[in-house]
N, C-alpha and C positions, 0 to 999 in steps of 0.2 A: 765739624771739621776735624776734630781729634779722632773721631771714630773712623772717618775716611782715611786718615793717615795711618791708623792702626791696621787698616786693610791693604792700603796701597804699597807702603814701604816694604813690609815682609814679602809681599807677592813679587815686587820688582827685584828685590835682593835674591829671591829664590829662582826667579826666571832668567836672570842675566847669565849665570855660568853655563847653562846648557846651550845658550845661543852663541857662545864664543867661537866655536868652529864655523858657525854660519856667518859670523862677522867676517872672518877671513875670506871665506868663499864669496860671499855677496859683495864685499867691498871690491875685491879683485874683478869679479865679473861685471859689477856695476860700473866700475871705471872703464872697463873695456867697452861696455855698451854705450856709455857716454861719449867715448872717443869715436866709436863707430857712427853714432848719430852726427857728431860734428863733421867727420870726414864725408858723410853722406849729404852734407849741406844743411843740416838742421841746427837751429839755435839751441843753446843750452836749456832754454825754457821748455822746449819740446821734450827733451830727454827727461827733465825733472817731472813734467806733467804726466808723461807716459808711465814713468816709474811709480809716481804717486797714485794715479788713477786706474791704471791697468794692473800693475803688480803681477805679472805673469812672465817671469824671466825669459824662458825659452821663446815664448810667443812674442815678446818685445823685440827680440832679435829678428824674428821672422817678419814682424810688422814693419821693420825698416824697408825691407824689399817690397812689401805690399804698398807702402806709401810712395815708393818710387816707380811702381809699375802702373799700368793702365787701370782705370776704375773697374773693379770687378767684385761687387759686394758678395755675390754667391760664392765665388772662389775664396774670398777672405773668410766667410762663415765656415765653409767646409774645412779650410786649413786650420782655423782656430779650434774647431771641434776635434780634428785629428790630434792636434798638439796637446790640447788641454782636456781631453775626454776623461782622463784619470781623475780629475777633480770631482766629477759626478760621484765616483765611488768613494772618494775621500769624504764628501758631504754625507753620504748615506752612513758611513762608518762613524761619523761624529755626531749623529743625531742625539744619541743618549748623552754624550759628553757635554753637549751645549745646553742641555735642559737646565733651567733654573739660573741662567746667566744674565737674565734681564736684558737691558738695552745693549749690553756688550755683545750680544749675539749677532747684531747687525754687522759690526766690524769683524767679528770672528769669522763670519761667513765670507765677507769680502776678502779678508786677508789670508784665507786658507790656501797655503802653498805646500809643496812637498815637505819642506823642512819643518814648518809649523805643525803640520799634521803629524809628522813622525815624532816630534817632541811631545806634543799635547796628548797624543793617543796613548803613549806608553809612559807618561810622566807618573812618578810616585810622589804625589804632592803631600807635604806634611800637613797634619791636622790643623795646625795653627795658621795656615796660609789659605786665604780665600781661593777656591778653585777657579771661579770666574775671572778674577783679576789676574791670577797666575797665567791662564791661557791668553788673556788679553795682552799681557805684557810680552809673552813669548811672540805673539803675532805682531805686536807693535814694534818690538825691537828688530825682528827680522825685516819688517817693512822699512824701518828707518835705515837699516844698513844698506838696503838696495837703493833707496832714494838718495842717500848721501853719496854712495859710490857713483851713481849716475850723474849727480851734480858735479862731483870732482872731475869725472871723465869729460863731461861736457865743457867745463871751464878751461881745462888744460889740454883739450883735444887738439886745438890748433897749434899747440907748442910741442906736442909729443907725437912721434910716429911709431906705431907698434905693428908687429906682424900678428894678425888676428888668428892665424891658423893654430888650431889645437886648444883654444881657450875653453871649448865646451868640455874638455876632459876634467877641468877643475870641478865642475858639478858632479861628474861621474865619481871622482875621487871622494867628494864630500858624501855622496850617497853610500859609498862603500864603508866609510868610517861610521856613519850612522847605523848601517846594517850590522856591522860588527859589534857596536855598542849594544844594540838591541838583542843580538844573539847572546851576548854574555849575560844580559839581565834576565832572559827568559829561562824558566825551568824546563820547558820542552820547546822543541823547534819545529813543531808540526806546520804552523802557518808559514814560517820562513822557507822550509823545504818545499811546501806546496807552491809557494810563490816562485821559487827558482825553477821547479820542475815544469810548471805550466808556462812560464815565460820562455824557457828554453824550447819547449815543444812548439809553442806558437811561432817562435823565431825560425825554427826549422821549416815549419809548414808555410808560413806567410811571408817570410823574408824580413829583413831589417826595416823596411820602409812601411810595412803594414801590420806588424805584429802587436802593436800597443793596445788597440781596442779589443782584438780577440783575447789577448792576455787578461785585460781588465774584466771582460765578460766572464772568462773562465774562472778567474779568481773570485769574482763576486758570487757566481753560482756555487762553486766548490766550497768556499768558506761559509756561505749561508747554510748549505746542506750539512756541513760538518761542524757548525758553530758550537753546538752543545757538547759534542765529543771533545773538541779542542779545549773548550773552557774547563770541562771536567778533568781532562788530563793535566791542564795547567794547575788547577787547584790541588790535585793529588800530588803534584811534583813540588808544591810549595812546602818549605820546612815547617 
């Protein structure tokens, strides 16, 4: 038991500070999601269970409309693939990171979201902190923020009326903050510039409704081909 505490507490203490910006964003969006579920006629238990078992923020908002529309499993499958296709590439990128994490890998795979990926992939974990437990707590804390936010929104949704327009920009702002933080940490910005360039190019070619999957494919291929070069440049830029 003492050995476990020696692993868990340092990992939890180290994992909490990077998730504070996520706490603000997830709580706000989670509350909005819970309120939306309530206004759509769903009991709070549905909002909590969906937040707990699905844990795919943008897809959960889409799922509200899917639940209210006619039964169309193929359409729901294609919509889910379009919205969450980027997670396939997150998983590929985290294969090496998740090696040696034992039973925690199951939850790490389930709880892999944009924010957890961003923090865990670029984390500079101290040597005295267990890597597996650090990534576990990053994922667990982010998951918890979303579930708690959804619960609060579901409970008080009948008492509060909100204009839901523009709420999605909270996540956009959160991603911008994470991007800036990573930019400041990196010695070189090759991967960031490639990501911006490929995304903008695909946005121009495929328009805003269809550019996500082409962007992800382009990023995967480009970064795979240039991986060694980018890693070597990063190592040479380190002091």
